[in-house]
matplotlib code that plots the C-alpha trace (Angstrom):
import matplotlib.pyplot as plt

x = [59.9, 60.1, 58.6, 59.4, 56.9, 54.9, 58.0, 59.6, 62.8, 63.3, 65.8, 65.8, 67.5, 70.8, 69.6, 66.1, 65.2, 64.1, 67.4, 69.4, 67.4, 64.6, 62.2, 59.1, 57.0, 55.9, 53.4, 53.5, 50.1, 48.9, 47.1, 44.3, 41.8, 39.9, 42.9, 44.8, 43.4, 42.4, 43.4, 41.6, 43.3, 46.5, 45.9, 44.6, 47.6, 49.9, 48.1, 48.0, 51.7, 52.7, 50.8, 52.5, 55.9, 54.7, 54.0, 50.9, 50.4, 47.3, 47.3, 46.7, 44.1, 47.1, 48.8, 45.7, 45.0, 48.7, 48.5, 45.1, 46.5, 49.5, 47.3, 45.1, 48.4, 50.0, 47.3, 48.7, 51.9, 53.0, 53.0, 55.4, 54.7, 57.4, 56.4, 59.3, 59.3, 61.3, 64.3, 65.2, 65.8, 69.1, 70.6, 67.8, 65.5, 62.7, 61.9, 58.9, 57.7, 57.4, 57.2, 57.1, 58.7, 56.6, 58.3, 56.3, 57.5, 56.1, 57.4, 56.5, 55.0, 57.5, 56.8, 57.1, 54.2, 51.6, 53.5, 53.5, 49.7, 49.3, 51.9, 52.4, 55.7, 57.9, 59.5, 62.6, 63.1, 65.4, 68.5, 68.0, 65.3, 63.2, 63.7, 60.8, 59.7, 56.0, 56.2, 56.9, 55.2, 53.0, 54.2, 55.7, 58.4, 61.6, 64.2, 63.9, 67.6, 66.2, 64.7, 67.8, 69.9, 67.5, 67.3, 71.2, 71.3, 70.7, 67.8, 68.7, 67.6, 63.7, 62.7, 61.1, 61.2, 62.4, 60.0, 61.0, 60.5, 61.2, 63.7, 61.3, 60.9, 57.3, 56.5, 55.9, 55.9, 57.7, 60.6, 57.9, 54.5, 52.1, 51.3, 48.2, 47.8, 44.6, 43.5, 39.9, 37.8, 40.1, 42.4, 45.3, 47.6, 50.4, 50.1, 52.0, 51.9, 55.7, 57.2, 56.4, 54.4, 50.7, 50.0, 46.9, 46.2, 46.4, 43.6, 41.6, 41.8, 40.9, 37.7, 36.8, 37.1, 34.8, 32.2, 32.3, 31.8, 35.3, 36.7, 39.8, 42.1, 45.3, 47.5, 51.0, 52.2, 55.3, 57.5, 56.7, 53.3, 53.8, 53.1, 49.6, 48.2, 47.0, 47.4, 49.3, 49.2, 51.0, 49.7, 50.7, 49.3, 51.4, 51.5, 47.9, 47.4, 49.9, 49.6, 52.6, 53.2, 56.1, 58.1, 61.4, 60.7, 57.1, 54.5, 51.0, 48.1, 46.4, 43.1, 40.2, 39.9, 42.8, 41.2, 38.0, 39.8, 41.7, 38.3, 36.5, 39.2, 40.1, 43.7, 44.5, 47.5]
y = [48.9, 45.2, 42.8, 39.1, 36.8, 39.9, 41.6, 44.4, 44.1, 40.4, 39.1, 36.3, 33.2, 32.5, 28.8, 29.9, 28.0, 31.0, 32.4, 29.3, 28.0, 30.5, 28.0, 30.1, 32.6, 36.2, 38.7, 42.5, 44.0, 47.5, 49.3, 51.8, 53.9, 50.8, 48.5, 45.9, 45.7, 42.2, 40.9, 37.7, 36.6, 37.3, 35.3, 32.3, 32.5, 32.4, 29.3, 27.4, 28.1, 26.9, 23.7, 23.3, 23.6, 21.0, 22.7, 23.9, 27.7, 29.7, 33.3, 33.7, 36.3, 37.9, 38.5, 39.6, 42.3, 43.5, 43.7, 45.4, 48.0, 48.7, 49.2, 51.9, 53.5, 53.6, 54.1, 54.2, 52.0, 48.6, 45.7, 42.8, 39.6, 36.9, 33.3, 30.8, 27.2, 28.4, 26.6, 23.1, 20.0, 18.3, 20.1, 20.3, 17.9, 19.7, 19.2, 17.1, 19.6, 23.1, 26.4, 29.0, 32.4, 35.4, 38.8, 41.8, 45.2, 48.4, 50.4, 53.6, 52.9, 54.1, 57.6, 56.7, 54.3, 57.0, 58.4, 55.0, 54.6, 58.1, 57.8, 54.3, 52.4, 50.6, 47.1, 45.8, 41.9, 40.6, 38.4, 36.3, 33.6, 31.6, 28.2, 25.7, 24.1, 23.2, 22.4, 25.9, 27.8, 30.4, 30.5, 33.7, 31.7, 33.3, 32.1, 35.0, 34.8, 34.6, 38.4, 39.4, 38.7, 40.2, 43.6, 43.7, 44.5, 48.2, 49.1, 50.9, 54.5, 54.9, 51.6, 51.1, 47.4, 44.1, 41.8, 38.1, 35.0, 31.4, 29.1, 28.0, 31.7, 32.0, 35.4, 35.0, 38.4, 41.5, 41.5, 42.4, 42.0, 40.0, 41.0, 41.0, 41.5, 42.7, 41.8, 43.2, 41.9, 39.1, 39.6, 37.0, 36.6, 34.0, 30.7, 30.2, 26.4, 26.1, 29.2, 32.6, 34.3, 34.2, 37.6, 38.2, 41.3, 39.3, 37.1, 40.1, 41.4, 38.3, 38.2, 41.8, 41.0, 38.1, 40.0, 42.4, 39.6, 40.1, 37.2, 36.3, 33.6, 32.2, 30.8, 30.4, 33.5, 33.0, 35.9, 36.0, 36.6, 39.8, 41.6, 40.1, 42.3, 46.0, 46.9, 45.5, 46.2, 45.0, 44.4, 43.9, 44.4, 47.7, 49.4, 48.3, 48.4, 50.2, 50.6, 49.2, 51.5, 49.4, 46.3, 46.6, 48.3, 47.1, 49.8, 49.5, 51.6, 52.4, 50.3, 52.0, 48.9, 49.6, 52.9, 51.2, 48.5, 50.9, 52.6, 49.4, 47.9, 51.2, 51.2, 54.7, 56.1]
z = [-26.4, -25.8, -23.4, -23.0, -21.7, -20.4, -18.5, -19.7, -17.9, -19.1, -21.6, -24.1, -23.0, -25.2, -26.0, -27.1, -30.1, -31.9, -31.6, -32.2, -35.2, -36.2, -34.5, -34.4, -35.9, -35.8, -36.6, -37.3, -36.4, -37.2, -34.4, -35.0, -33.1, -31.7, -31.3, -33.5, -37.1, -37.9, -34.6, -34.8, -38.1, -36.8, -33.8, -35.8, -38.2, -35.4, -33.8, -37.1, -37.8, -34.4, -35.1, -38.5, -36.7, -34.3, -31.0, -29.5, -28.7, -27.8, -27.1, -23.4, -21.8, -20.5, -23.7, -25.4, -22.6, -23.1, -26.8, -26.7, -24.1, -26.2, -29.1, -27.2, -25.9, -29.4, -32.0, -35.6, -34.7, -35.4, -32.9, -33.4, -31.5, -31.9, -30.6, -30.4, -29.3, -26.2, -24.8, -24.9, -26.9, -28.0, -31.1, -33.6, -31.9, -30.1, -26.5, -25.5, -23.3, -24.8, -23.1, -25.9, -25.7, -26.6, -27.4, -27.9, -29.4, -30.6, -33.6, -35.5, -38.9, -41.5, -42.6, -46.4, -46.4, -46.6, -49.6, -51.1, -50.8, -52.4, -55.3, -55.9, -56.1, -58.7, -58.3, -59.4, -60.0, -57.5, -58.7, -55.6, -55.9, -53.2, -52.5, -52.5, -49.2, -49.1, -45.5, -44.5, -47.6, -46.5, -42.9, -41.4, -39.5, -37.9, -40.4, -43.0, -44.3, -48.0, -47.3, -45.4, -48.6, -50.8, -48.7, -48.5, -52.1, -52.9, -55.2, -58.2, -58.5, -59.3, -57.6, -54.1, -53.5, -54.8, -56.6, -55.6, -57.9, -56.9, -58.3, -61.1, -62.0, -60.7, -59.2, -55.4, -53.6, -53.2, -50.5, -47.6, -49.1, -51.2, -54.8, -56.9, -60.5, -62.3, -65.9, -66.7, -64.1, -63.0, -59.9, -59.5, -56.7, -56.9, -55.5, -52.3, -52.3, -52.5, -50.8, -49.8, -47.0, -46.9, -45.3, -43.2, -45.4, -48.4, -46.9, -45.9, -49.4, -51.1, -48.6, -49.4, -53.2, -52.9, -51.1, -54.1, -56.4, -57.9, -59.7, -57.4, -58.3, -56.7, -59.3, -60.3, -62.1, -64.3, -64.7, -68.4, -67.8, -66.3, -69.6, -69.7, -66.7, -66.7, -63.0, -59.9, -56.2, -53.0, -49.7, -46.0, -42.5, -41.9, -45.3, -46.2, -50.0, -52.5, -56.2, -58.3, -61.2, -62.8, -62.4, -64.2, -67.4, -67.6, -66.7, -64.9, -64.6, -61.2, -60.7, -59.0, -56.9, -54.7, -53.4, -52.9, -50.8, -48.8, -47.9, -47.2, -45.1, -43.2, -44.4, -45.4, -43.7]

ax = plt.figure().add_subplot(projection="3d")
ax.plot(x, y, z, "-o")
ax.set_aspect("equal")
plt.show()
């Protein structure tokens, strides 16, 4: 189910800059019994991302109402919102006047995510590394070709997702989620100053940890440091929080904090 600028029968202009250049952003938002989880955080990140790309965008009242209505109609689903700069400009040069395109779609939550929450997953380090671009780092922009290349490789048997490093061999994220590591009472998530996506769930987990007086740090994590950690978990807005049981041949124990966080943030599938 798709809606373009609020209309269910509309289509995307072939010259839309989101299609031509990946000039835009998107959010994937989980719905619950009372609406979209962490809706204000998603909205704020999209607005800030558009500003970083150089165009103004604020979610209209009509779009908010549409998203809320869809969340009530489709609880326990995923709503995807794409915001592109729209049509216009000469080649790469953006237009002076921007009319953003908004595309909304509704999707079922993958059935295996609940199993992942219960059983945990194993990650395999991808041979494809992320390039460095601080001007885009953290943003969930539309140009996701690196992730397409990563996911185009079949996972070895026994692994559930790819762990992705940057070209300097720093751990950044999984192919679709942020990653956290635990050592004693310290929780560390990789710095995303040079590349990677700063997910809304990553932000919510960091806030929750601070509220519980946990020691949470955002630091560069070299791949060689993985052996130092006791536990690991991944996060995104749809799957919530999932324990990582292994990375390559390295084993991790499940941390009690992950079950607590799922309960605190109402993330259990």
